[in-house]
LOLUM-639394 format. One line per 8 residues: number of its first residue (from 1); their letters; for each residue x, y, z of C-alpha. Coordinates in Angstrom, 3 decimals. Each point is the difference from the previous one (the first is absolute). Layout:
BEGIN
NUM) a) X,Y,Z ~ ... $
! end
This chain:
BEGIN
1) xxxxxxxx) -18.566,57.872,31.812 ~ 0.073,2.327,2.959 ~ -2.517,2.275,-1.596 ~ -2.134,-3.002,-0.836 ~ -0.011,-1.173,3.619 ~ -1.122,3.386,1.113 ~ -2.945,-0.048,-2.420 ~ -3.015,0.283,2.288 $
9) xxxxxxxx) -2.405,-2.286,-2.015 ~ 2.559,-2.854,0.380 ~ -0.376,0.266,3.878 ~ -3.824,-0.029,-0.466 ~ 0.242,-2.968,-2.303 ~ 1.984,-1.963,2.591 ~ -2.725,0.612,2.680 ~ -2.762,-0.555,-2.401 $
17) xxxxxxxx) 1.555,-3.481,-0.929 ~ 0.420,-0.795,3.806 ~ -3.676,0.809,0.537 ~ -1.149,-2.116,-2.976 ~ 2.170,-3.001,0.966 ~ -0.886,0.078,3.763 ~ -3.775,0.361,-0.684 ~ -0.138,-2.781,-2.534 $
25) xxxxxxxx) 1.934,-2.517,1.987 ~ -0.962,0.895,3.640 ~ -3.419,1.716,-0.502 ~ 0.893,2.552,2.750 ~ -2.991,2.091,-0.862 ~ -3.361,-1.731,0.322 ~ -2.188,2.899,1.102 ~ -2.514,1.887,-2.096 $
33) xxxxxxxx) 0.602,2.561,-2.633 ~ -1.131,2.978,2.183 ~ 2.760,-0.651,2.566 ~ 2.578,-0.408,-2.728 ~ -0.956,3.231,-1.789 ~ -0.092,1.745,3.370 ~ 3.538,-1.024,0.786 ~ 1.267,1.142,-3.370 $
41) xxxxxxxx) -1.892,3.305,0.376 ~ 1.649,0.571,3.437 ~ 3.369,-0.703,-1.478 ~ -0.690,2.546,-2.708 ~ -1.077,2.653,2.452 ~ 3.086,-0.724,2.135 ~ 2.224,0.871,-3.010 ~ -1.413,3.536,0.023 $
49) xxxxxxxx) 0.184,0.370,3.728 ~ 3.599,-1.008,0.485 ~ 2.412,2.690,-0.989 ~ 3.286,-1.936,0.443 ~ 1.418,-1.600,-3.173 ~ 0.873,-3.286,1.767 ~ -3.558,-0.307,1.523 ~ -1.579,0.572,-3.418 $
57) xxxxxxxx) 2.223,-2.517,-1.695 ~ -0.742,-2.668,2.686 ~ -3.725,0.601,-0.384 ~ 0.246,-0.119,-3.797 ~ 1.782,-3.377,0.242 ~ -2.635,-1.373,2.309 ~ -2.727,1.428,-2.228 ~ 1.368,-1.807,-3.079 $
65) xxxxxxxx) 0.347,-3.269,2.060 ~ -3.698,0.239,0.848 ~ -0.795,0.876,-3.606 ~ 1.612,-3.330,-0.870 ~ -2.120,-1.656,2.608 ~ -3.224,1.621,-1.079 ~ 0.606,-0.682,-3.752 ~ 0.319,-3.734,0.721 $
73) xxxxxxxx) -3.043,0.147,2.407 ~ -2.097,1.762,-2.665 ~ 1.010,-2.208,-2.827 ~ -1.045,-3.173,2.042 ~ -3.656,-0.562,-0.892 ~ -0.354,-2.185,3.065 ~ 0.016,3.211,2.182 ~ -3.338,1.195,-1.544 $
81) xxxxxxxx) -3.377,-0.966,1.277 ~ -1.122,-0.790,-3.545 ~ 2.671,-2.590,-0.641 ~ -1.649,-2.838,-1.795 ~ 1.016,-2.740,2.513 ~ -1.967,1.758,2.644 ~ -3.246,-0.949,-1.799 ~ 1.077,-3.316,-1.607 $
89) xxxxxxxx) -2.589,-2.804,0.502 ~ -0.672,-3.339,-1.603 ~ -1.803,0.379,-3.359 ~ 0.634,3.762,-0.196 ~ -0.616,1.717,-3.262 ~ 3.137,2.006,-0.937 ~ 0.412,2.717,-2.649 ~ 3.644,0.198,-1.218 $
97) xxxxxxxx) 1.838,2.466,-2.253 ~ 3.079,-1.221,-1.812 ~ 2.976,2.247,0.783 ~ 2.815,-2.060,-1.462 ~ 0.407,-2.893,-2.384 ~ 2.804,-2.455,1.007 ~ 1.860,-2.673,-2.039 ~ -2.215,-3.156,-0.163 $
105) xxxxxxxx) 1.016,-3.223,1.588 ~ -0.343,-3.466,-1.440 ~ -3.650,-0.426,0.964 ~ -1.260,3.401,1.018 ~ -0.176,3.628,-1.168 ~ 1.147,2.319,2.733 ~ -1.180,3.486,0.881 ~ 0.261,2.502,2.810 $
113) xxxxxxxx) -3.377,1.421,0.815 ~ -1.485,2.596,2.402 ~ -2.983,-1.188,2.097 ~ -2.536,2.696,-0.856 ~ -2.991,-1.308,1.740 ~ -0.769,-2.987,2.268 ~ -3.687,-0.787,0.186 ~ -1.421,3.539,0.666 $
121) xxxxxxxx) 3.075,1.547,1.523 ~ 2.376,2.178,-1.917 ~ 3.487,-1.236,0.786 ~ 3.669,0.388,-0.720 ~ 3.017,-2.236,-0.236 ~ 1.594,-2.147,-2.832 ~ 0.093,-3.801,-0.531 ~ 1.731,-2.448,-2.404 $
129) xxxxxxxx) -2.502,-1.764,-2.099 ~ 0.646,-3.257,-2.007 ~ -2.450,-0.819,-2.754 ~ 0.252,-3.336,-1.756 ~ 1.321,0.319,-3.545 ~ -2.469,-0.322,-2.868 ~ 1.054,0.304,-3.555 ~ -3.527,1.036,-0.995 $
137) xxxxxxxx) -0.011,3.033,2.386 ~ 1.873,3.197,-0.426 ~ 2.155,1.230,2.839 ~ -1.430,2.734,2.207 ~ 1.498,3.518,-0.232 ~ 0.801,2.699,2.503 ~ -3.191,1.689,1.327 ~ -2.189,-2.938,-0.871 $
145) xxxxxxxx) -2.581,-0.533,2.722 ~ -0.857,-3.551,1.107 ~ -2.671,-1.534,2.252 ~ 1.206,-3.123,1.800 ~ -0.733,-2.222,3.113 ~ 3.450,-0.810,1.071 ~ 1.498,-1.867,2.874 ~ 2.638,2.235,1.420 $
153) xxxxxxxx) 3.285,-1.905,0.699 ~ 2.853,1.384,2.077 ~ 3.177,-0.088,-2.001 ~ 2.407,-2.661,1.377 ~ 3.795,0.317,0.562 ~ 2.445,-2.223,-1.905 ~ -0.134,-3.613,1.116 ~ 3.679,-0.550,-0.090 $
161) xxxxxxxx) 2.921,2.012,1.567 ~ 1.709,2.749,-1.959 ~ -2.504,0.049,-2.842 ~ -1.407,3.194,-1.478 ~ -2.743,1.339,2.319 ~ -2.885,1.018,-2.243 ~ -2.124,0.742,2.982 ~ 2.439,2.605,1.232 $
169) xxxxxxxx) 0.428,1.408,-3.499 ~ -3.735,0.522,-0.394 ~ -0.405,1.273,3.601 ~ 2.338,2.913,-0.957 ~ -2.409,0.905,-2.695 ~ -2.908,-0.066,2.430 ~ -1.383,-3.448,-1.074 ~ -0.916,-2.634,2.648 $
177) xxxxxxxx) -2.498,-2.239,-1.622 ~ -0.680,-1.873,-3.213 ~ -2.702,-2.138,-1.524 ~ -0.443,-2.486,-2.831 ~ -2.841,0.051,-2.482 ~ -1.351,-1.711,-3.083 ~ -1.197,2.169,-2.868 ~ -3.543,-1.065,0.774 $
185) xxxxxxxx) 0.267,1.566,3.353 ~ 0.806,3.480,-1.414 ~ -2.530,2.462,-1.256 ~ 1.423,3.058,-1.809 ~ -1.881,3.217,0.995 ~ -0.340,3.050,-2.273 ~ 2.774,2.493,0.918 ~ -0.912,3.628,0.016 $
193) xxxxxxxx) 3.416,1.557,0.930 ~ 3.445,-0.275,-1.407 ~ 3.193,0.821,1.885 ~ 3.146,1.515,-1.541 ~ 1.727,-3.411,0.264 ~ -2.982,-1.637,-1.773 ~ 0.203,2.625,-2.862 ~ 3.678,-0.736,-0.191 $
201) xxxxxxxx) -0.672,-3.728,-0.385 ~ -2.714,0.567,-2.659 ~ 2.462,2.079,-2.067 ~ 2.751,-2.658,0.570 ~ -2.400,-2.702,-1.298 ~ -0.631,2.054,-3.156 ~ 3.764,0.314,-0.499 ~ 0.440,-3.773,0.385 $
209) xxxxxxxx) -2.878,-0.707,-2.383 ~ 1.566,2.330,-2.670 ~ 3.407,-1.698,0.511 ~ -1.332,-3.420,-0.476 ~ -0.984,0.666,-3.567 ~ 3.721,0.143,-1.055 ~ 0.800,-3.607,0.805 ~ 2.634,0.447,2.652 $
217) xxxxxxxx) 1.331,-3.316,1.502 ~ -1.202,-0.921,3.412 ~ 3.310,0.886,1.720 ~ 0.325,3.217,-2.016 ~ -3.532,1.055,0.961 ~ 0.513,-0.863,3.614 ~ 3.211,2.049,0.305 ~ -1.559,2.973,-1.921 $
225) xxxxxxxx) -2.923,-0.063,2.435 ~ 2.364,-0.094,2.955 ~ 2.479,2.672,-1.249 ~ -2.649,2.530,-1.063 ~ -3.258,-0.927,1.705 ~ 1.177,-1.426,3.280 ~ -1.773,-3.289,-0.649 ~ 2.070,-3.083,0.962 $
233) xxxxxxxx) -2.908,-2.537,0.091 ~ 0.713,-1.402,-3.465 ~ 3.775,-0.577,0.583 ~ 0.795,-3.682,0.131 ~ 1.693,-1.477,3.107 ~ 3.072,-0.956,-2.057 ~ 0.465,3.477,-1.489 ~ -0.378,1.635,3.389 $
241) xxxxxxxx) 2.646,-2.397,1.476 ~ 2.370,0.843,-2.845 ~ -0.222,3.714,0.786 ~ 0.419,-0.573,3.712 ~ 2.998,-2.276,-0.462 ~ 1.644,2.584,-2.449 ~ -0.465,2.807,2.569 ~ -2.322,1.798,-2.379 $
249) xxxxxxxx) -3.353,-0.544,1.692 ~ -0.294,3.766,0.700 ~ -0.416,0.533,-3.754 ~ -3.348,-1.925,-0.001 ~ -1.483,2.235,2.802 ~ -0.983,3.544,-0.835 ~ 1.944,1.694,2.772 ~ 2.757,2.555,0.766 $
257) xxxxxxxx) 2.195,-1.156,-2.900 ~ -2.616,0.588,-2.616 ~ -1.344,3.227,1.377 ~ 3.653,1.280,0.573 ~ 0.810,-0.656,-3.610 ~ -3.206,1.765,-1.164 ~ 0.968,2.888,2.298 ~ 3.381,0.332,-1.695 $
265) xxxxxxxx) -1.524,-0.102,-3.459 ~ -2.649,2.614,0.911 ~ 2.574,2.151,1.688 ~ 1.925,-0.050,-3.320 ~ -3.010,0.637,-2.149 ~ -1.255,3.048,2.191 ~ 3.428,1.440,0.602 ~ -0.714,2.973,-2.490 $
273) xxxxxxxx) -2.772,1.234,2.330 ~ 2.676,1.022,2.510 ~ 0.772,2.973,-2.310 ~ -3.439,1.456,0.747 ~ -0.843,2.078,3.142 ~ -1.045,-2.467,2.668 ~ 0.848,-2.754,-2.440 ~ 1.428,-2.332,2.527 $
281) xxxxxxxx) -3.320,-0.047,1.788 ~ -1.881,-0.550,-3.307 ~ 2.380,-2.837,-0.821 ~ -0.556,-1.648,3.328 ~ -3.826,0.354,-0.383 ~ 0.086,-1.643,-3.521 ~ 2.268,-2.841,1.141 ~ -2.107,-0.789,3.055 $
289) xxxxxxxx) -3.216,0.105,-2.015 ~ 1.471,-2.472,-2.517 ~ 1.345,-2.244,2.744 ~ -3.369,-0.256,1.516 ~ -1.554,-0.745,-3.380 ~ 2.488,-2.844,-0.358 ~ -0.988,-1.199,3.552 ~ -3.668,-0.022,-1.186 $
297) xxxxxxxx) 0.818,-2.063,-3.080 ~ 2.083,-2.436,2.256 ~ -2.900,-0.611,2.169 ~ 0.579,2.182,3.054 ~ 1.306,-3.048,1.877 ~ 1.829,0.481,3.349 ~ 3.408,-0.325,-1.561 ~ -0.828,2.462,-2.804 $
305) xxxxxxxx) -1.498,2.620,2.445 ~ 3.055,-0.286,2.203 ~ 2.430,0.436,-2.828 ~ -1.828,2.943,-1.599 ~ -0.421,1.683,3.382 ~ 3.749,-0.389,0.674 ~ 0.925,1.504,-3.395 ~ -2.713,2.684,0.244 $
313) xxxxxxxx) 1.746,1.331,3.096 ~ 3.391,-0.255,-1.815 ~ -1.344,1.829,-3.105 ~ -1.400,2.843,2.212 ~ 3.277,0.019,2.069 ~ 2.185,0.287,-3.132 ~ -1.913,3.138,-0.984 ~ 1.461,1.800,3.039 $
321) xxxxxxxx) 3.577,-0.895,-1.014 ~ 1.380,-0.433,3.492 ~ 2.685,-2.363,1.291 ~ -0.983,-3.384,1.367 ~ -3.363,0.451,-1.654 ~ -0.186,-3.726,-0.998 ~ 0.574,-1.202,3.560 ~ -2.411,2.596,1.493 $
329) xxxxxxxx) -2.649,-0.843,-2.646 ~ 0.242,-3.798,0.715 ~ -0.331,0.520,3.761 ~ -2.906,2.324,-0.367 ~ -1.808,-2.380,-2.430 ~ 0.565,-2.922,2.507 ~ -1.370,2.088,2.863 ~ -3.019,0.906,-2.134 $
337) xxxxxxxx) -0.728,-3.482,-1.141 ~ 0.376,-1.558,3.469 ~ -2.436,2.583,1.547 ~ -2.617,-0.881,-2.634 ~ 0.810,-3.791,-0.320 ~ 1.902,-1.172,3.111 ~ -0.195,-3.648,-1.203 ~ 2.366,0.899,-2.955 $
345) xxxxxxxx) 2.741,-0.279,2.738 ~ -0.386,-3.817,-0.016 ~ -0.153,-0.258,-3.724 ~ 3.120,-1.737,-1.548 ~ -0.293,2.152,-3.125 ~ -0.161,3.173,1.962 ~ 3.121,-1.003,2.009 ~ 1.931,-1.069,-3.020 $
353) xxxxxxxx) -0.844,3.117,-2.068 ~ 1.174,2.437,2.576 ~ 3.116,-2.001,0.906 ~ 0.994,-0.319,-3.609 ~ -0.355,3.769,-0.637 ~ 1.930,0.882,3.261 ~ 2.701,-2.499,-1.051 ~ 0.356,1.818,-3.320 $
361) xxxxxxxx) 0.106,3.431,1.731 ~ 2.543,-0.877,2.615 ~ 2.174,-2.740,-1.544 ~ 0.088,0.772,-3.696 ~ 1.898,3.286,0.412 ~ 2.767,-1.885,1.910 ~ 0.301,-2.722,-2.720 ~ 0.013,2.319,-3.055 $
369) xxxxxxxx) 3.429,1.658,0.593 ~ 1.755,-3.516,0.284 ~ 0.260,-0.060,-3.872 ~ 0.237,3.107,-2.400 ~ -1.398,-1.010,-3.385 ~ 1.397,1.942,-3.010 ~ -2.890,-0.553,-2.480 ~ -3.644,0.637,0.137 $
377) xxxxxxxx) -1.008,-3.624,-0.477 ~ 2.139,-1.460,2.681 ~ -0.973,2.918,2.206 ~ -3.739,-0.854,-0.249 ~ 0.766,-3.715,0.517 ~ 2.116,0.781,3.157 ~ -2.793,2.293,1.355 ~ -2.628,-2.698,-0.580 $
385) xxxxxxxx) 2.376,-2.680,1.612 ~ 0.517,2.137,3.004 ~ -3.690,0.815,0.408 ~ -0.892,-3.712,-0.242 ~ 2.612,-0.941,2.617 ~ -1.085,2.809,2.320 ~ -3.746,-0.983,-0.275 ~ 0.774,-3.712,0.553 $
393) xxxxxxxx) 2.131,0.827,3.066 ~ -2.721,2.076,1.430 ~ -2.533,-2.860,-0.208 ~ 2.386,-2.995,0.451 ~ -0.559,-0.869,3.640 ~ -3.795,0.583,-0.196 ~ -0.179,-1.966,-3.278 ~ 1.798,-3.049,1.515 $
401) xxxxxxxx) -2.148,0.201,3.067 ~ -3.126,-0.226,-1.998 ~ 0.895,-1.987,-3.019 ~ 3.003,-2.079,1.205 ~ 1.938,0.241,-3.225 ~ 2.246,2.399,-1.875 ~ 0.264,0.182,-3.843 ~ 3.728,0.328,-0.787 $
409) xxxxxxxx) -0.608,1.285,-3.561 ~ -2.377,2.756,0.888 ~ 2.530,2.558,-1.267 ~ 0.206,-1.534,-3.423 ~ -3.879,-0.180,-0.153 ~ -0.314,3.683,0.938 ~ 2.895,1.022,-2.314 ~ -1.684,-1.468,-3.034 $
417) xxxxxxxx) -3.714,0.689,0.744 ~ -0.147,3.365,1.782 ~ 1.694,2.099,-2.775 ~ -2.744,-1.140,-2.355 ~ -2.842,0.160,2.557 ~ -0.773,3.619,-0.607 ~ -0.402,-0.724,-3.633 ~ -2.175,-3.110,0.719 $
425) xxxxxxxx) -2.176,2.127,2.302 ~ -0.462,2.831,-2.461 ~ -0.360,-2.453,-2.864 ~ -2.705,-1.809,2.010 ~ -1.955,3.224,0.777 ~ 0.046,0.914,-3.767 ~ -1.175,-3.594,-0.843 ~ -2.806,0.302,2.572 $
433) xxxxxxxx) -1.106,3.385,-1.397 ~ 0.087,-1.268,-3.645 ~ -1.886,-3.244,0.931 ~ -2.765,1.983,1.650 ~ -0.309,1.931,-3.293 ~ 0.267,-3.251,-1.843 ~ 2.783,1.393,-2.267 ~ 2.978,-2.226,0.889 $
441) xxxxxxxx) 1.597,-1.643,-3.108 ~ 0.449,-3.773,0.750 ~ 3.709,0.150,-0.686 ~ 0.363,2.644,2.663 ~ -1.793,-2.181,2.537 ~ 2.128,-3.037,-1.050 ~ 3.105,2.035,0.484 ~ -0.914,1.058,3.436 $
449) xxxxxxxx) -0.986,-3.535,0.940 ~ 3.367,-1.316,-1.359 ~ 1.798,2.485,2.226 ~ -1.935,-1.285,3.027 ~ 0.728,-3.606,-0.984 ~ 3.699,0.884,-0.236 ~ -0.069,1.423,3.495 ~ -1.810,-3.172,1.355 $
457) xxxxxxxx) 2.483,-2.227,-1.805 ~ 2.931,1.884,1.442 ~ -1.376,-0.179,3.511 ~ -0.755,-3.722,-0.387 ~ 3.578,-0.514,-1.062 ~ 1.351,1.889,2.978 ~ -2.347,-1.738,2.484 ~ 1.270,-3.407,-1.171 $
465) xxxxxxxx) 3.616,0.738,0.955 ~ -0.617,-1.723,3.291 ~ 3.628,0.238,1.187 ~ -0.520,3.718,0.455 ~ -3.265,-0.243,1.850 ~ 0.766,-0.238,3.719 ~ -3.119,-1.763,1.563 ~ -0.916,-1.033,3.460 $
473) xxxxxxxx) 1.732,2.799,1.817 ~ -1.789,0.780,3.385 ~ 0.537,2.860,2.424 ~ -1.938,0.813,3.103 ~ -1.757,3.345,0.536 ~ 2.628,1.071,2.482 ~ 2.820,-0.913,-2.365 ~ -1.756,2.042,-2.775 $
481) xxxxxxxx) -0.011,3.020,2.321 ~ 3.614,-0.552,0.882 ~ 0.930,-0.140,-3.665 ~ -1.647,3.353,-0.571 ~ 1.779,1.456,3.028 ~ 3.259,-1.316,-1.492 ~ -0.806,1.546,-3.446 ~ -1.273,3.306,1.346 $
489) xxxxxxxx) 2.913,0.497,2.292 ~ 2.401,-0.900,-2.764 ~ -1.555,2.484,-2.454 ~ 0.161,2.771,2.665 ~ 3.645,-0.709,0.465 ~ 0.701,0.055,-3.682 ~ -1.923,3.352,-0.318 ~ 2.130,1.599,2.662 $
497) xxxxxxxx) 2.878,-1.762,1.574 ~ -0.351,0.926,3.735 ~ 1.298,-2.091,2.874 ~ -3.386,-0.262,1.606 ~ -1.531,-1.329,-3.266 ~ 2.800,-2.507,-0.155 ~ -0.819,-1.125,3.457 ~ -3.632,-0.479,-0.973 $
505) xxxxxxxx) 1.064,-2.028,-3.021 ~ 2.187,-2.245,2.204 ~ -2.904,-0.384,2.410 ~ -2.284,-1.104,-2.787 ~ 2.573,-2.679,-1.089 ~ 0.154,-1.231,3.586 ~ -3.884,-0.188,0.034 ~ -0.200,-2.025,-3.161 $
513) xxxxxxxx) 2.630,-2.348,1.195 ~ -1.568,-0.465,3.444 ~ -3.446,-0.682,-1.570 ~ 1.462,-2.521,-2.414 ~ 1.782,-1.783,2.824 ~ -3.099,-0.123,2.253 ~ -2.336,-1.148,-2.776 ~ 2.531,-2.686,-1.193 $
521) xxxxxxxx) 0.329,-1.225,3.515 ~ -3.761,-0.193,0.550 ~ -0.335,-1.902,-3.380 ~ 2.659,-2.565,1.048 ~ -1.573,-0.592,3.408 ~ -3.594,-0.041,-1.037 ~ -2.014,-3.222,-0.214 ~ -3.662,-0.563,-1.210 $
529) xxxxxxxx) -2.402,-2.833,-0.777 ~ -2.382,1.223,-2.637 ~ -3.273,-1.489,-1.505 ~ -0.410,2.072,-3.101 ~ -3.443,0.355,-1.668 ~ -0.254,-1.119,-3.613 ~ -3.367,-1.068,-1.386 ~ -0.152,-3.694,-0.909 $
537) xxxxxxxx) 3.606,-0.594,1.077 ~ 2.079,-0.452,3.117 ~ 3.098,2.051,0.722 ~ 1.768,-0.329,3.342 ~ 3.362,1.308,0.933 ~ 2.619,0.110,2.831 ~ 2.238,2.868,0.011 ~ 3.376,-0.252,1.787 $
545) xxxxxxxx) 2.079,3.237,-0.315 ~ 0.786,0.456,-3.664 ~ -1.187,-3.459,-0.990 ~ -3.592,-1.250,-0.648 ~ -1.308,-3.433,-0.523 ~ -3.316,-0.246,-1.851 ~ -2.375,-2.910,-0.247 ~ -2.434,0.450,-3.035 $
553) xxxxxxxx) -1.916,-1.887,-2.533 ~ 0.513,2.238,-3.181 ~ 1.898,-2.427,-2.306 ~ 1.392,2.387,-2.597 ~ 1.073,2.946,2.222 ~ 3.277,0.462,1.778 ~ -0.452,0.818,3.778 ~ 1.493,3.497,-0.275 $
561) xxxxxxxx) -2.285,0.926,-2.909 ~ -3.411,-0.868,1.702 ~ -1.673,3.385,0.055 ~ -1.029,-0.018,3.722 ~ 3.483,-1.247,1.056 ~ 1.811,2.497,-2.234 ~ -1.495,3.108,1.540 ~ 0.975,-1.294,3.440 $
569) xxxxxxxx) 3.439,-1.213,-1.096 ~ 0.937,3.285,-1.518 ~ -1.157,2.270,2.807 ~ 1.542,-2.189,2.691 ~ 3.339,-0.276,-1.694 ~ -0.071,-3.804,-0.524 ~ 3.016,-1.140,-1.970 ~ -0.628,-3.704,-0.415 $
577) xxxxxxxx) -3.355,-1.751,-0.533 ~ -0.451,-3.723,-0.565 ~ -2.873,-2.501,-0.258 ~ -0.386,-2.585,2.823 ~ -2.444,-2.519,1.290 ~ -0.902,0.279,3.634 ~ -1.539,-3.577,0.074 ~ -3.073,1.079,1.814 $
585) xxxxxxxx) 1.703,1.166,3.233 ~ 2.379,2.696,1.018 ~ 1.160,1.504,3.384 ~ 0.592,3.733,-0.205 ~ 1.220,1.884,3.012 ~ -1.157,-2.849,2.382 ~ -3.444,0.036,-1.570 ~ -1.297,-3.225,-1.560 $
593) xxxxxxxx) -1.699,0.578,-3.351 ~ -1.923,-2.768,-1.798 ~ -1.043,-0.053,-3.549 ~ -3.226,-1.912,-0.903 ~ -0.318,-0.381,-3.662 ~ -2.549,-1.829,-2.359 ~ 0.943,-3.315,1.599 ~ -1.316,1.155,3.299 $
601) xxxxxxxx) 2.757,-1.682,2.059 ~ 0.710,1.600,3.409 ~ 0.811,-2.781,2.371 ~ 3.315,1.069,1.447 ~ 1.211,-0.577,3.545 ~ 1.230,2.420,2.626 ~ -1.493,3.201,-1.569 ~ -0.235,2.897,2.376 $
609) xxxxxxxx) -2.711,2.465,-0.861 ~ 0.973,-0.049,-3.707 ~ -0.995,2.559,-2.725 ~ -2.114,-2.019,-2.537 ~ 0.184,1.130,-3.664 ~ -2.696,-1.375,-2.258 ~ 0.912,-0.388,-3.643 ~ -1.583,-1.275,-3.225 $
617) xxxxxxxx) -3.465,-0.539,1.548 ~ 0.552,-3.044,2.208 ~ -3.198,-2.013,0.701 ~ 0.358,-0.205,3.774 ~ -2.223,0.236,3.094 ~ 1.474,3.249,1.381 ~ -1.830,-0.428,3.402 ~ 1.782,-3.401,0.369 $
625) xxxxxxxx) 3.322,1.537,-1.053 ~ -0.385,2.782,2.629 ~ -0.770,-2.543,2.813 ~ 2.823,-2.272,-1.096 ~ 2.998,2.350,-0.189 ~ -1.389,3.131,1.745 ~ 1.370,2.648,-2.442 ~ 0.716,3.616,1.231 $
633) xxxxxxxx) -0.897,1.341,-3.498 ~ -1.455,-1.235,-3.261 ~ 1.033,1.650,-3.319 ~ -1.611,-0.585,-3.421 ~ 1.917,1.199,-2.959 ~ -1.126,0.938,-3.565 ~ 0.138,-3.617,-1.243 ~ -3.176,-0.956,1.718 $
641) xxxxxxxx) -3.635,0.094,-1.311 ~ -1.794,3.029,1.598 ~ -3.003,-2.173,0.909 ~ 2.441,-2.161,2.075 ~ 1.552,3.087,1.648 ~ -3.459,1.262,1.033 ~ -0.794,-3.375,1.790 ~ 3.413,-0.061,1.622 $
649) xxxxxxxx) -0.389,3.592,1.258 ~ -3.386,-0.829,1.666 ~ 1.380,-3.261,1.523 ~ 3.061,2.004,1.415 ~ -2.258,2.734,1.501 ~ -2.077,-2.674,1.697 ~ 3.030,-1.763,1.460 ~ 1.560,3.515,0.952 $
657) xxxxxxxx) 3.064,-0.516,-2.184 ~ 1.462,2.944,-1.787 ~ -0.469,-0.250,-3.765 ~ 1.988,1.890,-2.780 ~ -1.062,-0.153,-3.626 ~ 2.665,1.747,-2.166 ~ -2.701,1.022,-2.535 ~ -1.549,2.361,2.558 $
665) xxxxxxxx) 2.682,0.769,2.593 ~ 2.981,-0.090,-2.395 ~ 3.250,-1.935,0.464 ~ 0.830,-1.512,3.286 ~ 3.378,0.957,1.411 ~ 1.652,-1.477,2.983 ~ 3.096,1.877,1.219 ~ 2.968,-1.413,1.889 $
! end
């Protein structure tokens, strides 16, 4: 560990991450490229001028900090003069190039596209496009060029608290606008160039067409496509949920697990090359070449490229046969990836991949000596068990932070599936090669499909053992960091039992306990009045500490299971939720709140500047209501007709009364 902490690229990585994070969230550098390049050049010159080691080290750290800043600045298309939004006008003609095909929604096909040209201007920047589904039209492919006349719409944040922020997710990919189109509004242009990713997709399409001839079941074909081709679009929602609940979702994403298994197999197959002069380098070259061939087949997606890059560094590092080569290779690969693609830092897959691998490296060696197997079979089972535990411990706090659940039977899923995953991957590659040559015997395809079905059935069985699936667990960002501090200090103490490390471990326990006490106290004392947004329905809640009373009009759903309520309830540590009827009036924190529903009744005495909530499209004269009760604020929730809301907003503006429509401004929250 001491040698690892002295590894210079690790220090560079820390400052690079600081630069990336600070520039992304705070935008500290807003000047032009010339000034940024000049600053980095001055720092480079300073490295050669300074002779003292400490001075050079300090300048190097500052240099990597600004490399992080500059990489984020350069990756953001908005910092360029030819950013498409700088030329956007009404009825603009836009030429797009499809760069990524997304999983379709209920009504729209979804794509990421680069804005190549806007009117006569050559432009840059990417957008999310939604094209209405049409069963008579084939889906567009990567590198297809489209001519459209879109209306650019800014991506909106979630309308309810604690929901997934799709706007923020896309912003981290450099996407800030979207538009919606009918097929009649899209003209496909002849495409003269093809990218490497486009070639990969075309090759993948040929593979899928060849596989379809052999009558695989829908779920079998979907899993084969995900396992080997990196295509998850065809996986049903139910099957995806089964894999997630069983703790085996990583099996369906071509990532570090798959590439790591292929690396192990290739290392074994090419081991005889080590007998030759410079054989270790030849072996590394062959392995890296085949890994990137697999990445090409799997679509060169971000997760695949990350995983193959990580293991490319590892394969090259192993050829040098030095101590700590795995850790050094991983840190170097992370440094390399973040310099080229700084937004990977915010990608959940990137975070989970590296944490899982570091968990295996640091925790598994401490678990393995606990039990000494006598036979080969139980030795392999024990190794796999300790690897699964170590990987899960490495990602546990982050996984709970993002997904708010923990699959208790993940060990069983991995113990059963992973030993056979190598054979499944190799068998799949053979099936693909034979299908392209059209020489697969049907019985062989049926056998492979049967094995995939067995795996699906096993995962489904595990996922339905709900007593072992721990749901609705929420931790804050600070608590997640505290948990990693606790784990890291504990591991350091186990590696070398020193008094100072024991003190750090005790401090970490104190930090976790203090945070838990503070957050629990805040949850008990907190009070909110919330008007949630739910289209065509009304959901209003009063939160008092760990209890929440909800008024809603969904007959068949329990209060705690309403989707908009559930995300808030879990994130805010609400323990008890019940349905109530506020009877059209409530006083919250000395604030009168009046509900006006479809009956349109609002004649109440002694109201003091009330907040008025309009529900279920009441047929009222809003101007008269304003003059009668003099509200301080008018709120319209999702249960109202949009035509009514538009009229109310105009009337409120004329009467100089604040107006809040949850369908535009999101849920209304009044704090105590």
